[in-house]
MIKE-330568 format. One record per residue (C-alpha): x, y, z; residue number from 1. Coordinates in nm, 4 decimals. Layout:
<pts>
((X, Y, Z), NUM)
...
</pts>
This chain:
<pts>
((4.6696, 10.8316, 4.9127), 1)
((4.7289, 10.5168, 4.7464), 2)
((4.6729, 10.1688, 4.9014), 3)
((5.0469, 10.1255, 4.8859), 4)
((5.1019, 10.4680, 5.0453), 5)
((4.8347, 10.3308, 5.3307), 6)
((5.0684, 9.9973, 5.3633), 7)
((5.3670, 10.2324, 5.3944), 8)
((5.2158, 10.4759, 5.6538), 9)
((5.0918, 10.1132, 5.8639), 10)
((5.4349, 9.9804, 5.8561), 11)
((5.5611, 10.3207, 6.0104), 12)
((5.3324, 10.3223, 6.2375), 13)
((5.4059, 9.9458, 6.3508), 14)
((5.7560, 9.9929, 6.3466), 15)
((5.7630, 10.3064, 6.5971), 16)
((5.5128, 10.1432, 6.8150), 17)
((5.2747, 10.4280, 6.8027), 18)
((4.9754, 10.2081, 6.6625), 19)
((4.7050, 10.3122, 6.8911), 20)
((4.4799, 10.0094, 7.1097), 21)
((4.2887, 9.8276, 7.0456), 22)
((4.4881, 9.6545, 6.8056), 23)
((4.2689, 9.6285, 6.5097), 24)
((4.2997, 9.3704, 6.2393), 25)
((4.0916, 9.2541, 5.9194), 26)
((4.1781, 8.8958, 5.7701), 27)
((4.0312, 8.6941, 5.5068), 28)
((3.9922, 8.3037, 5.5243), 29)
((4.2655, 8.0227, 5.5453), 30)
((4.2743, 7.9713, 5.1647), 31)
((4.4445, 8.2961, 5.1047), 32)
((4.3338, 8.3021, 4.7519), 33)
((4.2571, 8.6577, 4.5791), 34)
((3.9076, 8.7304, 4.6755), 35)
((4.0053, 8.7063, 5.0576), 36)
((4.3450, 8.9094, 5.0277), 37)
((4.2196, 9.1638, 4.8083), 38)
((3.8938, 9.2011, 5.0294), 39)
((4.1351, 9.2375, 5.3283), 40)
((4.3682, 9.5212, 5.2056), 41)
((4.0752, 9.7561, 5.0607), 42)
((3.8654, 9.6697, 5.3576), 43)
((4.1654, 9.8536, 5.5390), 44)
((4.2107, 10.1159, 5.3066), 45)
((3.8816, 10.2481, 5.2815), 46)
((3.8655, 10.2317, 5.6542), 47)
((4.1521, 10.4713, 5.6496), 48)
((4.0202, 10.6885, 5.3947), 49)
((3.7040, 10.7389, 5.6029), 50)
((3.8648, 10.8265, 5.9429), 51)
((4.2385, 10.7861, 5.9262), 52)
((4.2186, 10.5040, 6.1827), 53)
((4.4845, 10.2282, 6.1196), 54)
((4.3426, 9.8651, 6.0354), 55)
((4.6088, 9.6162, 5.9854), 56)
((4.5269, 9.3469, 5.6813), 57)
((4.6176, 9.0028, 5.7615), 58)
((4.6978, 8.7351, 5.5145), 59)
((4.5597, 8.3951, 5.6873), 60)
((4.8611, 8.2168, 5.6082), 61)
((5.2212, 8.1642, 5.6989), 62)
((5.4750, 8.4047, 5.5094), 63)
((5.6209, 8.1237, 5.3435), 64)
((5.3106, 7.9607, 5.1820), 65)
((5.2486, 8.3131, 5.0182), 66)
((5.4716, 8.2425, 4.7195), 67)
((5.2427, 7.9559, 4.6048), 68)
((4.9905, 8.2451, 4.5193), 69)
((5.1360, 8.3462, 4.2040), 70)
((4.8328, 8.5445, 4.0774), 71)
((4.8215, 8.7205, 4.4231), 72)
((5.1907, 8.8013, 4.4179), 73)
((5.1932, 8.9288, 4.0127), 74)
((4.8904, 9.1326, 4.0692), 75)
((4.9996, 9.3147, 4.3840), 76)
((5.3767, 9.3662, 4.2476), 77)
((5.2153, 9.5293, 3.9356), 78)
((5.1211, 9.8112, 4.1335), 79)
((5.4228, 9.7795, 4.3762), 80)
((5.2896, 9.6180, 4.6362), 81)
((5.5230, 9.3698, 4.7758), 82)
((5.5448, 9.1132, 5.0380), 83)
((5.7551, 9.3285, 5.2792), 84)
((5.4333, 9.5427, 5.3163), 85)
((5.2056, 9.2491, 5.4105), 86)
((5.1238, 9.0708, 5.7167), 87)
((5.0895, 8.7058, 5.7839), 88)
((5.0124, 8.5174, 6.0656), 89)
((5.3506, 8.5133, 6.2396), 90)
((5.3545, 8.8714, 6.2036), 91)
((4.9823, 8.8730, 6.3897), 92)
((5.1666, 8.6566, 6.6709), 93)
((5.4467, 8.9133, 6.7017), 94)
((5.2246, 9.2308, 6.6672), 95)
((4.9724, 9.1097, 6.9670), 96)
((5.2399, 8.9582, 7.1800), 97)
((5.1389, 9.2390, 7.4439), 98)
((4.8197, 9.2607, 7.6454), 99)
((4.6846, 9.5280, 7.4368), 100)
((4.3351, 9.4119, 7.3490), 101)
((4.2536, 9.2846, 6.9786), 102)
((3.9642, 9.3865, 6.7302), 103)
((3.9140, 9.1661, 6.4614), 104)
((3.6938, 9.1822, 6.1203), 105)
((3.6288, 8.8682, 5.9082), 106)
((3.6033, 8.9128, 5.5336), 107)
((3.5271, 8.6257, 5.3067), 108)
((3.4438, 8.3847, 5.6197), 109)
((3.1929, 8.4447, 5.9069), 110)
((3.3907, 8.2292, 6.1642), 111)
((3.7446, 8.2070, 6.2730), 112)
((3.9549, 8.0079, 6.1172), 113)
((4.3321, 7.9405, 6.2994), 114)
((4.3846, 7.7961, 6.6110), 115)
((4.5974, 8.1217, 6.7243), 116)
((4.2402, 8.3184, 6.6500), 117)
((4.0259, 8.0387, 6.8632), 118)
((4.2823, 8.0236, 7.1437), 119)
((4.2722, 8.4308, 7.1410), 120)
((3.8952, 8.4553, 7.1812), 121)
((3.8934, 8.1774, 7.4367), 122)
((4.1265, 8.3909, 7.6501), 123)
((3.9140, 8.7078, 7.5993), 124)
((4.1925, 8.8716, 7.4253), 125)
((3.9818, 8.9155, 7.1079), 126)
((3.6526, 9.0044, 6.9942), 127)
((3.5271, 8.9715, 6.6447), 128)
((3.3481, 9.3503, 6.5921), 129)
((3.2718, 9.3027, 6.1817), 130)
((3.1966, 9.0641, 5.9243), 131)
((3.1360, 9.0650, 5.5598), 132)
((3.0796, 8.7356, 5.3735), 133)
((2.9278, 8.5500, 5.1090), 134)
((2.9512, 8.1881, 5.2831), 135)
((2.7017, 7.9948, 5.4579), 136)
((2.6194, 8.1820, 5.8018), 137)
((2.7553, 8.0127, 6.0584), 138)
((2.5213, 8.2296, 6.2911), 139)
((2.8116, 8.3488, 6.5428), 140)
((2.9273, 8.7097, 6.6554), 141)
((2.5738, 8.8213, 6.6058), 142)
((2.6883, 9.1721, 6.7650), 143)
((2.9153, 9.2548, 6.4941), 144)
((2.8833, 9.5601, 6.2830), 145)
((2.8963, 9.5364, 5.9858), 146)
((2.7398, 9.1918, 5.9717), 147)
((2.6966, 9.1417, 5.6103), 148)
((2.6626, 8.7649, 5.4855), 149)
((2.4830, 8.6637, 5.2014), 150)
((2.5563, 8.4829, 4.8735), 151)
((2.7621, 8.6591, 4.6152), 152)
((3.0145, 8.5772, 4.3521), 153)
((3.2833, 8.7264, 4.5237), 154)
((3.3056, 8.8914, 4.8725), 155)
((3.5087, 9.1530, 4.7236), 156)
((3.2051, 9.3180, 4.5680), 157)
((3.0366, 9.2917, 4.8973), 158)
((3.3100, 9.4942, 5.0596), 159)
((3.3215, 9.7535, 4.7800), 160)
((2.9362, 9.8008, 4.8020), 161)
((2.9797, 9.8639, 5.1845), 162)
((3.2399, 10.1038, 5.1542), 163)
((3.0792, 10.2709, 4.8496), 164)
((2.7720, 10.3246, 5.0573), 165)
((2.9679, 10.4822, 5.3560), 166)
((3.1137, 10.7883, 5.1495), 167)
((2.8577, 11.0800, 5.0860), 168)
((3.1807, 11.1999, 4.8560), 169)
((3.2693, 10.9691, 4.5979), 170)
((3.6061, 11.1255, 4.4696), 171)
((3.7884, 10.9025, 4.7004), 172)
((3.6962, 10.5927, 4.3942), 173)
((3.8225, 10.8703, 4.1286), 174)
((4.1453, 10.9730, 4.2265), 175)
((4.3999, 10.9522, 3.9444), 176)
((4.6531, 10.6711, 4.1216), 177)
((4.4219, 10.4472, 4.3329), 178)
((4.5053, 10.0915, 4.2607), 179)
((4.2239, 9.9701, 4.4633), 180)
((3.9557, 9.9533, 4.2029), 181)
((4.1888, 9.7269, 3.9653), 182)
((4.2705, 9.5151, 4.2174), 183)
((3.8961, 9.4429, 4.3391), 184)
((3.7988, 9.3900, 3.9264), 185)
((4.0828, 9.1388, 3.9158), 186)
((3.9315, 8.9484, 4.2212), 187)
((3.5662, 8.9501, 4.0873), 188)
((3.6548, 8.8651, 3.7300), 189)
((3.8445, 8.5436, 3.9169), 190)
((3.5556, 8.4532, 4.1206), 191)
((3.2956, 8.4815, 3.8448), 192)
((3.5154, 8.3607, 3.5246), 193)
((3.4815, 8.7473, 3.3820), 194)
((3.1320, 8.7950, 3.4718), 195)
((3.0144, 8.4649, 3.3104), 196)
((2.9739, 8.2224, 3.6212), 197)
((2.8143, 8.2681, 3.9534), 198)
((2.7164, 8.6063, 3.9414), 199)
((2.4811, 8.7860, 4.1450), 200)
((2.3239, 9.1193, 4.2635), 201)
((2.6231, 9.2467, 4.4691), 202)
((2.8601, 9.1559, 4.1807), 203)
((2.6508, 9.3267, 3.9457), 204)
((2.6360, 9.6499, 4.1300), 205)
((3.0189, 9.6519, 4.1951), 206)
((3.1006, 9.5877, 3.8062), 207)
((2.8729, 9.8532, 3.6813), 208)
((3.0734, 10.1059, 3.9416), 209)
((3.4348, 9.9826, 3.8481), 210)
((3.3416, 10.0630, 3.4486), 211)
((3.2205, 10.3697, 3.5313), 212)
((3.5583, 10.4637, 3.7591), 213)
((3.7588, 10.3186, 3.4977), 214)
((3.5934, 10.4862, 3.1903), 215)
((3.6732, 10.8026, 3.3652), 216)
((4.0510, 10.7287, 3.4728), 217)
((4.2891, 10.6891, 3.1878), 218)
((4.6053, 10.5962, 3.4266), 219)
((4.3765, 10.2850, 3.5497), 220)
((4.3185, 10.1825, 3.2032), 221)
((4.6600, 10.2325, 3.0886), 222)
((4.7873, 9.9996, 3.3699), 223)
((4.5323, 9.7346, 3.2974), 224)
((4.6361, 9.7256, 2.9362), 225)
((4.9724, 9.7011, 3.0509), 226)
((4.9305, 9.4051, 3.2689), 227)
((4.6833, 9.2242, 3.0238), 228)
((5.0001, 9.2997, 2.7312), 229)
((4.7640, 9.4537, 2.4932), 230)
((4.6561, 9.7888, 2.4344), 231)
((4.2755, 9.8711, 2.3480), 232)
((4.0126, 10.1003, 2.3967), 233)
((3.7599, 9.8121, 2.4121), 234)
((3.6831, 9.7838, 2.7808), 235)
((3.5350, 9.4230, 2.7091), 236)
((3.8463, 9.3081, 2.5463), 237)
((4.0514, 9.5122, 2.7804), 238)
((3.8800, 9.2998, 3.0670), 239)
((3.9026, 8.9877, 2.8931), 240)
((4.2510, 9.0254, 2.8506), 241)
((4.3306, 9.1183, 3.2014), 242)
((4.1278, 8.8397, 3.3451), 243)
((4.3212, 8.5931, 3.1261), 244)
((4.6712, 8.6913, 3.2732), 245)
((4.5635, 8.6587, 3.6471), 246)
((4.4004, 8.3284, 3.5352), 247)
((4.7449, 8.2403, 3.3810), 248)
((4.9357, 8.3254, 3.7021), 249)
((4.6903, 8.1388, 3.8881), 250)
((4.7372, 7.8302, 3.7235), 251)
((5.0785, 7.8557, 3.6836), 252)
((5.2434, 7.5414, 3.9076), 253)
((5.5516, 7.5181, 3.7243), 254)
((5.8229, 7.4012, 3.9907), 255)
((5.5568, 7.3180, 4.2780), 256)
((5.5923, 6.9559, 4.4816), 257)
((5.2646, 6.8057, 4.5235), 258)
((5.2897, 6.9390, 4.8855), 259)
((5.2887, 7.2916, 4.7801), 260)
((4.9865, 7.2401, 4.5290), 261)
((4.7845, 7.0878, 4.8482), 262)
((4.8672, 7.3703, 5.0141), 263)
((4.8291, 7.6429, 4.7333), 264)
((4.4482, 7.6791, 4.7876), 265)
((4.4071, 7.5115, 5.1463), 266)
((4.1449, 7.5483, 5.4173), 267)
((4.1030, 7.3268, 5.7672), 268)
((3.8351, 7.2902, 5.9947), 269)
((3.7387, 7.0948, 6.2961), 270)
((3.4000, 6.9131, 6.3330), 271)
((3.2640, 6.7717, 6.6283), 272)
((2.9949, 6.4732, 6.6249), 273)
((2.6763, 6.4443, 6.8624), 274)
((2.9045, 6.1839, 7.0573), 275)
((3.1890, 6.4683, 7.1023), 276)
((3.4253, 6.3009, 6.8698), 277)
((3.6446, 6.5403, 6.7302), 278)
((3.7598, 6.5361, 6.3261), 279)
((4.0204, 6.7679, 6.1504), 280)
((3.9449, 6.7816, 5.8098), 281)
((4.1586, 6.9739, 5.5431), 282)
((4.0260, 7.0925, 5.2109), 283)
((4.2563, 7.1411, 4.9044), 284)
((4.1167, 7.2851, 4.5890), 285)
((4.3366, 7.1873, 4.3266), 286)
((4.3284, 7.3541, 3.9599), 287)
((4.4305, 7.0268, 3.7588), 288)
((4.2876, 6.7011, 3.7283), 289)
((4.3692, 6.3997, 3.9397), 290)
((4.5056, 6.2321, 3.5884), 291)
((4.7088, 6.5316, 3.5794), 292)
((4.8493, 6.4782, 3.9207), 293)
((4.8832, 6.1207, 3.8910), 294)
((5.0952, 6.1975, 3.5720), 295)
((5.3371, 6.4740, 3.7290), 296)
((5.4190, 6.3172, 4.0270), 297)
((5.5256, 5.9966, 4.1342), 298)
((5.3190, 5.7448, 4.3675), 299)
((5.6302, 5.7715, 4.6008), 300)
((5.5818, 6.1679, 4.6040), 301)
((5.2283, 6.1265, 4.6412), 302)
((5.2413, 5.8884, 4.9181), 303)
((5.5289, 6.0900, 5.0737), 304)
((5.3217, 6.3877, 5.0801), 305)
((4.9925, 6.2558, 5.1969), 306)
((5.1861, 6.1277, 5.5139), 307)
((5.3310, 6.4374, 5.5770), 308)
((5.0714, 6.6791, 5.5496), 309)
((4.8376, 6.4860, 5.7522), 310)
((5.1502, 6.4774, 6.0390), 311)
((5.2451, 6.8485, 5.9923), 312)
((4.9198, 6.9722, 5.9944), 313)
((4.7161, 6.6864, 6.2688), 314)
((4.4309, 6.5848, 6.0070), 315)
((4.2254, 6.3018, 6.0435), 316)
((4.1039, 6.3609, 5.6701), 317)
((4.2324, 6.5503, 5.3829), 318)
((3.9587, 6.6100, 5.1097), 319)
((4.0795, 6.7131, 4.7761), 320)
((3.8450, 6.9091, 4.4892), 321)
((4.0294, 6.9305, 4.1776), 322)
((3.8669, 7.1400, 3.8923), 323)
((3.9664, 7.2181, 3.5577), 324)
((3.8383, 7.2233, 3.1950), 325)
((3.9199, 6.9475, 2.9789), 326)
((4.1366, 7.0561, 2.6864), 327)
((4.0209, 6.8083, 2.4284), 328)
((3.6557, 6.9213, 2.4392), 329)
((3.6697, 7.2476, 2.6605), 330)
((3.4338, 7.1030, 2.8932), 331)
((3.4416, 7.2013, 3.2793), 332)
((3.4818, 6.9109, 3.5206), 333)
((3.4869, 6.8753, 3.8810), 334)
((3.6431, 6.5971, 4.0903), 335)
((3.6392, 6.4690, 4.4568), 336)
((3.8747, 6.2671, 4.6365), 337)
((4.0016, 6.2237, 5.0307), 338)
((4.2566, 6.0501, 5.2039), 339)
((4.3054, 5.9060, 5.5889), 340)
((4.4998, 5.6876, 5.7886), 341)
((4.3112, 5.3265, 5.7764), 342)
((4.4259, 5.3377, 6.1646), 343)
((4.1945, 5.6219, 6.2427), 344)
((3.9243, 5.5833, 6.4892), 345)
((3.7054, 5.7073, 6.2662), 346)
((3.7768, 5.4531, 5.9665), 347)
((3.3956, 5.3505, 5.9717), 348)
((3.2556, 5.6724, 5.8470), 349)
((3.5424, 5.8113, 5.6596), 350)
((3.5291, 5.4980, 5.4240), 351)
((3.1322, 5.6057, 5.4084), 352)
((3.1934, 5.9633, 5.3264), 353)
((3.1680, 5.9389, 4.9235), 354)
((2.8542, 5.7169, 4.9751), 355)
((2.6784, 5.9855, 5.2016), 356)
((2.7789, 6.2517, 5.0049), 357)
((2.6978, 6.1163, 4.6809), 358)
((2.3573, 6.2232, 4.6057), 359)
((2.4335, 6.6133, 4.6904), 360)
((2.7746, 6.5933, 4.4999), 361)
((2.6262, 6.3857, 4.2160), 362)
((2.9546, 6.1133, 4.2871), 363)
((3.0428, 5.8504, 4.0352), 364)
((3.3259, 5.6200, 3.9647), 365)
((3.3766, 5.7578, 3.6200), 366)
((3.7041, 5.9670, 3.6783), 367)
((3.8852, 6.1441, 3.3776), 368)
((4.1211, 5.9028, 3.2412), 369)
((4.1727, 5.6685, 3.5460), 370)
((3.9608, 5.3750, 3.4429), 371)
((4.2577, 5.1783, 3.6308), 372)
((4.2722, 5.3765, 3.8886), 373)
((4.2662, 5.0895, 4.1515), 374)
((4.5547, 4.9179, 4.0290), 375)
((4.7647, 5.2059, 3.9923), 376)
((4.7781, 5.2878, 4.3395), 377)
((4.6870, 4.9450, 4.5137), 378)
((5.0071, 4.9842, 4.6944), 379)
((5.0076, 5.3373, 4.7695), 380)
((5.1295, 5.2915, 5.1163), 381)
((5.0330, 5.0788, 5.4223), 382)
((4.7604, 5.2243, 5.6508), 383)
((4.7039, 5.4476, 5.3622), 384)
((4.3568, 5.4944, 5.2236), 385)
((4.2895, 5.7101, 4.9200), 386)
((3.9719, 5.7485, 4.7279), 387)
((3.8744, 5.9459, 4.3908), 388)
((3.5473, 6.0358, 4.2401), 389)
((3.4421, 6.1935, 3.9236), 390)
((3.1913, 6.5042, 4.0524), 391)
((2.8818, 6.5289, 3.8327), 392)
((2.7424, 6.8565, 4.0460), 393)
((2.9503, 7.0798, 3.8759), 394)
((2.8132, 7.4247, 4.0882), 395)
((2.9485, 7.2490, 4.4026), 396)
((3.2819, 7.4016, 4.4674), 397)
((3.4636, 7.3802, 4.8062), 398)
((3.2202, 7.6606, 4.9550), 399)
((2.9329, 7.4185, 4.9079), 400)
((3.1280, 7.0980, 4.9932), 401)
((3.2722, 7.1794, 5.3350), 402)
((2.8862, 7.2041, 5.4624), 403)
((2.8159, 6.8731, 5.3016), 404)
((3.1467, 6.7320, 5.4929), 405)
((3.0622, 6.8696, 5.8158), 406)
((2.7181, 6.7575, 5.8302), 407)
((2.7942, 6.3922, 5.7657), 408)
((3.1038, 6.3861, 6.0135), 409)
((2.8739, 6.5993, 6.2883), 410)
((2.5677, 6.3821, 6.2622), 411)
((2.7211, 6.0368, 6.2338), 412)
</pts>
């Protein structure tokens, strides 16, 4: 059975209300990036292959936001997996409208993300029963099984390695039309920049198995060549082309509003200080520089978007973390920026955020092509604070930045 066939079977069971209870879900984190989505749907698939029990893979965003993930949409479509066979937050609310108990497995995060999950846990309606993650361990749900949390380039590698070890008969991984391995491979290549960055032990193990499986499956190799728009027997060249096509779709922001860009790769957290003050923080990862953003969107749209997203998502603080390669010298770069309303009750600490994070993130004011930034945005909007910095700690992605911001807001 292919992954697509599994999703068709699952949909029929749900539509006929014949799925057994407890209702069982697996979900990735709120960024709903390729790693989270592929980790969730492949976990559900392998679970079915083990014992034919149905696990609903959930994408932790609204259905409307899915179109912003062009890399995921394009890659899944290439294997005839379309949006109507996938499940989103509004589907979770609909499916769980009854009083049936709910079991949830977390992949690519180790604590629930989203108000609906927090609400269900507090009401005793939902139990977290499994975790596979590569972020910092938050020391919750200690009885989950599996509970695999350790550093790795891609969470999808940890998911694959877990399930590979569960099957004594490895034949399911070599099925002729099994699209699971190409999808897992795509996630791994994106997370590790084609196995050149952040590669760890779990990635090496998974990558080795993926290569073994591909080299014994002409159908899968043909599919990869078609997606990569090439024809080659050289596996290294093939994977490079495959990676480039996925990356191209991920970087495609044509037609996006500034609001779309902020929501494209977004996570939200609530941090509680020692004095019991709550700060709701959104984190937007952006694949372009601040210079590019200011060159493509007007001050009016930037200002209006900040106001709208802060209101829509009830944010106290929005952190933006651009990462990109400078075309003139092929140099990889990171930036750090944030905005908040100057009337916020935590204004004093928010103004100090960059200073308090400076040492860990290696922040300075030498932001790419923005020498006159202060003048450019001097009149951005009333009551709106907006700060941008160059970030010399290139190893610190959002995965490392969130704990830094969390520590500052919870301890000050």
